[in-house]
C-alpha positions in Angstrom: -53.3 34.4 -109.8 -50.3 34.2 -112.3 -48.3 31.0 -112.4 -45.1 31.5 -110.5 -42.1 31.8 -112.8 -38.7 30.4 -112.2 -36.2 32.3 -110.0 -32.4 32.4 -110.3 -30.2 31.2 -107.4 -29.8 33.6 -104.5 -26.9 33.6 -102.1 -27.3 35.4 -98.7 -24.9 35.8 -95.8 -26.5 35.7 -92.4 -24.7 37.5 -89.5 -25.7 39.3 -86.3 -24.6 40.8 -83.0 -21.6 42.8 -84.1 -21.8 45.1 -81.1 -19.8 48.0 -82.7 -18.4 50.2 -80.0 -18.1 47.5 -77.4 -15.5 47.9 -74.6 -14.3 44.6 -73.3 -13.2 45.0 -69.7 -11.8 48.4 -70.7 -10.5 47.3 -74.1 -11.8 48.8 -77.3 -12.7 46.4 -80.1 -12.3 49.0 -82.8 -9.3 47.3 -84.6 -11.1 44.0 -84.5 -14.2 45.4 -86.0 -12.3 47.2 -88.7 -10.6 43.9 -89.6 -13.9 42.2 -89.6 -15.4 44.6 -92.1 -12.4 44.3 -94.4 -12.7 40.5 -94.3 -16.5 40.6 -94.9 -16.2 42.8 -97.9 -13.6 40.4 -99.4 -16.0 37.5 -98.9 -18.9 39.3 -100.5 -16.9 39.8 -103.7 -15.1 36.4 -103.7 -18.2 34.3 -103.0 -20.6 36.3 -105.2 -22.9 37.0 -102.3 -26.1 38.7 -103.4 -27.1 40.1 -100.0 -25.9 40.4 -96.4 -28.5 40.1 -93.6 -27.5 41.5 -90.2 -30.0 40.3 -87.6 -29.7 42.9 -84.8 -27.3 44.4 -82.3 -25.3 46.4 -84.8 -24.1 48.6 -81.9 -23.3 47.7 -78.3 -25.2 50.6 -76.8 -28.0 53.0 -77.8 -25.5 55.9 -77.9 -22.4 54.4 -79.7 -19.2 56.4 -79.9 -18.5 58.2 -83.1 -15.9 55.7 -84.3 -18.6 52.9 -84.1 -21.0 54.9 -86.3 -18.1 55.5 -88.7 -17.5 51.7 -88.9 -21.3 51.2 -89.5 -21.2 53.7 -92.4 -18.1 51.9 -93.8 -20.0 48.6 -93.7 -23.0 50.2 -95.5 -20.9 51.8 -98.2 -18.5 48.8 -98.5 -21.2 46.2 -99.1 -22.7 48.4 -101.8 -19.3 48.8 -103.5 -18.9 45.1 -103.4 -22.0 44.7 -105.5 -24.4 43.3 -102.8 -27.5 44.6 -101.0 -27.7 44.8 -97.2 -30.6 44.4 -94.8 -30.1 45.4 -91.1 -32.7 45.0 -88.4 -32.5 46.5 -84.9 -31.6 44.5 -81.8 -32.2 45.1 -78.1 -28.9 47.0 -77.8 -29.7 49.3 -80.7 -31.4 52.6 -80.4 -34.0 52.8 -83.1 -33.3 56.5 -83.6 -29.5 56.0 -84.0 -29.9 53.0 -86.3 -32.4 54.7 -88.5 -30.9 58.2 -88.6 -29.7 57.8 -92.2 -32.5 55.7 -93.6 -33.4 58.2 -96.3 -29.9 57.9 -97.8 -29.8 54.1 -97.8 -31.6 53.6 -101.1 -28.6 54.8 -103.0 -26.5 52.1 -101.3 -28.9 49.2 -101.9 -29.3 49.0 -98.1 -32.4 48.7 -96.0 -32.6 49.3 -92.2 -35.6 48.3 -90.1 -34.8 49.9 -86.7 -38.1 49.1 -84.9 -41.3 47.1 -85.2 -43.5 50.1 -85.0 -42.9 50.9 -88.7 -45.8 50.2 -91.0 -46.0 46.5 -91.7 -45.6 46.9 -95.5 -42.2 48.6 -94.8 -41.1 45.5 -92.8 -41.5 43.3 -95.9 -38.3 43.8 -97.9 -37.5 42.6 -101.4 -33.8 41.7 -101.6 -32.4 41.9 -105.1 -29.7 39.7 -106.6 -26.5 41.2 -107.9 -28.1 41.8 -111.3 -30.9 43.8 -109.8 -33.6 41.1 -110.3 -35.8 40.0 -107.3 -34.0 37.4 -105.2 -35.9 36.9 -102.0 -38.6 38.4 -99.8 -37.8 39.1 -96.1 -40.2 39.5 -93.2 -37.8 41.9 -91.6 -38.8 41.8 -87.9 -36.3 43.5 -85.6 -36.2 43.2 -81.8 -39.8 43.5 -80.8 -40.4 45.7 -77.7 -43.7 45.1 -75.9 -44.8 48.6 -76.5 -44.5 48.1 -80.2 -47.1 45.4 -80.4 -49.0 45.4 -77.0 -51.0 47.7 -74.8 -50.8 46.9 -71.1 -54.0 46.2 -69.2 -54.6 46.8 -65.6 -54.8 43.8 -63.4 -52.8 41.5 -65.6 -50.6 38.9 -63.8 -47.2 37.7 -65.0 -48.6 34.7 -66.8 -51.2 36.9 -68.5 -48.6 39.4 -69.7 -46.4 36.6 -71.0 -49.3 35.0 -72.9 -50.4 38.3 -74.3 -46.9 39.3 -75.5 -46.3 35.9 -77.1 -49.6 36.2 -78.9 -48.8 39.7 -80.1 -45.4 38.7 -81.4 -46.9 35.7 -83.2 -49.6 37.9 -84.8 -46.9 40.3 -85.9 -44.9 37.6 -87.7 -47.9 36.1 -89.4 -49.1 39.5 -90.5 -45.7 40.1 -92.2 -45.8 36.6 -93.7 -49.2 37.1 -95.3 -48.0 40.4 -96.8 -44.9 38.5 -98.2 -47.1 35.8 -99.7 -49.3 38.5 -101.4 -46.3 40.3 -102.7 -44.7 37.1 -104.1 -48.0 36.3 -105.8 -48.1 39.8 -107.4 -44.5 39.3 -108.7 -45.3 35.9 -110.1 -41.9 34.6 -109.1 -40.9 31.5 -107.0 -39.0 33.6 -104.5 -38.0 32.3 -101.1 -39.6 33.9 -98.0 -37.1 34.6 -95.2 -37.8 36.0 -91.7 -35.6 37.7 -89.2 -35.7 37.9 -85.5 -33.8 39.2 -82.5 -34.9 37.2 -79.5 -34.4 34.1 -77.4 -36.1 31.0 -78.8 -37.0 27.8 -76.8 -34.0 25.5 -76.8 -31.3 28.1 -77.7 -28.0 28.0 -75.9 -26.8 31.4 -74.6 -23.5 32.7 -73.1 -22.8 35.1 -70.2 -22.6 38.1 -72.6 -26.2 37.7 -73.6 -28.6 39.9 -71.7 -32.1 38.7 -71.1 -34.5 40.9 -73.2 -37.9 40.0 -72.0 -37.4 40.4 -68.2 -40.6 39.4 -66.4 -42.6 38.9 -69.5 -41.4 36.5 -72.2 -38.2 34.5 -71.7 -38.2 32.3 -74.9 -40.4 32.3 -78.0 -41.5 28.9 -79.2 -40.3 27.9 -82.7 -43.7 26.5 -83.7 -45.2 30.0 -83.4 -43.2 31.3 -86.3 -44.8 31.2 -89.8 -43.6 28.5 -92.2 -40.8 30.6 -93.9 -38.0 29.0 -95.9 -35.4 30.3 -93.5 -35.4 32.2 -90.2 -32.3 34.3 -89.6 -32.0 34.9 -85.8 -29.8 37.2 -83.7 -29.3 37.8 -79.9 -27.7 34.5 -79.0 -23.9 34.7 -79.5 -23.3 31.0 -80.2 -24.0 29.8 -83.8 -26.6 27.0 -83.8 -29.6 25.4 -85.3 -32.7 25.7 -83.0 -34.4 22.5 -82.1 -32.6 20.6 -84.7 -34.3 22.6 -87.5 -32.0 23.2 -90.4 -33.9 26.4 -91.5 -34.0 28.1 -88.1 -30.5 29.4 -87.0 -28.6 31.8 -85.0 -25.4 33.0 -86.7 -23.8 34.0 -83.4 -21.6 37.0 -82.9 -18.5 37.3 -85.1 -16.4 38.3 -82.2 -16.1 36.7 -78.8 -18.0 39.0 -76.5 -17.3 37.3 -73.2 -14.6 34.9 -71.9 -17.0 32.0 -72.0 -17.2 32.3 -75.8 -13.5 31.7 -76.3 -14.1 28.0 -77.1 -16.8 28.9 -79.7 -15.8 28.9 -83.4 -17.1 32.2 -84.7 -18.8 32.0 -88.0 -21.5 33.3 -90.3 -24.1 31.3 -92.3 -23.8 31.2 -96.1 -27.3 30.5 -97.5 -28.0 29.2 -101.0 -31.5 29.3 -102.4 -32.7 27.7 -105.7 -36.2 27.6 -107.2 -37.5 29.5 -104.2 -36.3 27.0 -101.6 -33.3 26.7 -99.3 -30.9 24.4 -101.0 -27.7 24.6 -98.8 -26.4 26.1 -95.6 -22.7 26.2 -95.0 -20.6 27.8 -92.2 -18.2 30.6 -93.1 -15.5 30.7 -90.4 -14.6 34.2 -89.2 -10.9 34.8 -88.6 -9.9 35.9 -85.1 -8.1 39.2 -84.9 -7.6 39.3 -81.2 -6.9 36.1 -79.2 -8.8 35.6 -75.9 -8.3 32.8 -73.4 -9.6 31.8 -70.0 -7.3 29.8 -67.7 -8.2 27.9 -64.6 -6.1 26.3 -61.9 -3.9 26.9 -58.8 -0.7 29.0 -58.9 1.5 25.9 -59.5 -0.3 24.9 -62.7 -0.6 28.4 -64.2 2.9 28.9 -65.6 2.6 26.0 -68.0 -0.9 27.2 -69.1 0.4 30.7 -69.5 3.3 29.5 -71.7 0.9 27.6 -73.9 -1.4 30.5 -74.4 1.5 32.9 -75.0 2.2 31.1 -78.2 -0.9 32.7 -79.7 0.2 36.2 -78.9 2.8 38.7 -79.9 4.3 41.9 -78.5 2.0 43.9 -80.8 -1.1 41.8 -80.1 -0.9 40.1 -76.7 -3.5 37.6 -75.7 -6.3 38.9 -73.5 -6.6 36.7 -70.5 -9.1 35.8 -67.7 -7.5 33.8 -64.9 -9.6 31.8 -62.6 -7.7 30.7 -59.5 -8.7 27.8 -57.3 -7.0 26.4 -54.3 -4.9 29.5 -53.7 -7.9 31.9 -53.9 -7.6 32.9 -50.2 -4.4 34.9 -50.8 -4.8 38.6 -50.4 -2.2 39.5 -53.0 -3.6 37.0 -55.6 -3.7 39.5 -58.5 -0.1 40.5 -58.0 1.1 36.9 -57.9 -0.8 36.1 -61.1 0.7 39.2 -62.8 4.2 38.1 -61.7 3.7 34.7 -63.4 2.8 36.4 -66.7 5.6 38.9 -66.6 7.5 39.1 -69.9 4.9 37.0 -71.8 2.9 38.4 -74.7 -0.3 38.2 -72.6 -2.5 40.9 -70.9 -4.5 39.8 -67.9 -7.8 41.6 -67.9 -9.5 39.8 -65.0 -8.5 37.6 -62.1 -11.3 35.6 -60.5 -11.4 33.4 -57.4 -13.2 30.2 -58.3 -14.2 29.5 -54.7 -16.4 32.6 -54.7 -17.9 31.7 -58.1 -18.6 28.2 -56.9 -20.4 29.5 -53.8 -22.5 31.8 -55.9 -23.3 29.0 -58.3 -24.1 26.4 -55.6 -26.3 28.8 -53.7 -28.3 29.9 -56.7 -31.6 28.1 -57.2 -32.9 28.6 -60.8 -36.4 28.8 -59.3 -35.6 31.7 -56.9 -37.0 35.1 -57.5 -36.1 38.4 -55.7 -39.4 38.2 -53.8 -38.4 34.8 -52.4 -35.0 36.0 -51.1 -34.2 38.1 -48.0 -32.0 41.2 -48.5 -29.2 39.4 -46.6 -29.4 36.4 -48.9 -29.2 38.6 -52.0 -26.2 40.5 -50.5 -24.4 37.2 -49.6 -24.8 35.8 -53.1 -23.6 39.0 -54.7 -20.7 39.2 -52.3 -19.7 35.7 -53.2 -19.0 36.8 -56.8 -16.4 39.4 -55.8 -12.7 39.0 -55.5 -12.2 39.8 -51.8 -9.9 38.8 -49.0 -11.6 36.9 -46.1 -11.2 40.0 -44.0 -12.9 42.2 -46.6 -15.7 39.7 -47.1 -16.4 39.3 -43.4 -16.1 43.1 -42.8 -18.7 43.9 -45.6 -21.0 41.2 -44.4 -20.8 42.4 -40.8 -21.4 46.0 -41.9 -24.4 45.0 -44.0 -26.0 43.1 -41.1 -25.5 46.2 -39.0 -27.3 48.4 -41.5 -30.2 45.9 -41.7 -30.4 45.9 -37.9 -30.5 49.8 -37.8 -33.2 49.8 -40.5 -35.3 47.3 -38.6 -35.1 49.5 -35.4 -36.3 52.6 -37.3 -39.1 50.8 -39.2 
């Protein structure tokens, strides 16, 4: 085996969860994503970034609108024009076919896309070059791993057996990629860092309401100790930037845009990674500018005018603040939405959602984290779902009465 040679510094930008094409309560994010791409390309040039790593959920849906695909293509071409390489792995929102449809053309753009885990393992080990074209880092480029990509179901398996089998299969997939990366590094004879990607929930990660669970009924969270000993693990799927389990080298970058109102208090960012002599030397946060202000207000009708005035200072006639208003105390009023709209009249704000906090509280208090659908009656499920809606007392009681009547009729015909 040749003695590893020295490697030059490598700078990588870790991002994820762009969700191109997302509609936010009826609002398009197209202008925000266009501004995000322009800002990113400026950073790539100004900070001499060698490579950009996008860890899944490029698109919001498997069939994104044409403008979202156009934005994706602008990102691919723009990063190449800025002198950097780009690695994209698929997420649970992405369609493997859509994400990989232009893979044959990406070589000319110094870009690599790994849309699914059913590609040959050797193709999932990617050599990222530095700006000068020399080898910079090896990446075990694992995308969102669907059970069918790594596992064959067996008859008679219980839930625990399925979860254990899936965890073992994902662990085996990562370690197989890592062994190939080690072999490739040895063949190159360079002290290159080995990075891994992932798009999944790990044990100890803090999520938000816009994150959809991706291993329903099988694997809820993957343990960090099951990953191979890579120099850095670039994760996606969780929208809040964070280290996992206090480990400096295992991180979620979070989404660059707030994708739900409970993310409005999260400072959006990307991770700037510096490697030297084949090891992670520094991680720093790169704050992402906000192109569209979002805010969530909570209170009774008497307290809302002052809150609305404070939030309005962030908006303008051209770009009003998007608002969620959670009303408590006065949530029994039948014309609640109209009253809230009247309070905001003339202000540079746009109210996208009005919620009654009493209903939310009832739903929250009645929900036992240990409950499953099998343990709840149909009436209990309906009551919990009903408690989350913005309804007048008459509407609530009428729907509940009608549902009970339907249950009774079904029981008679059973």
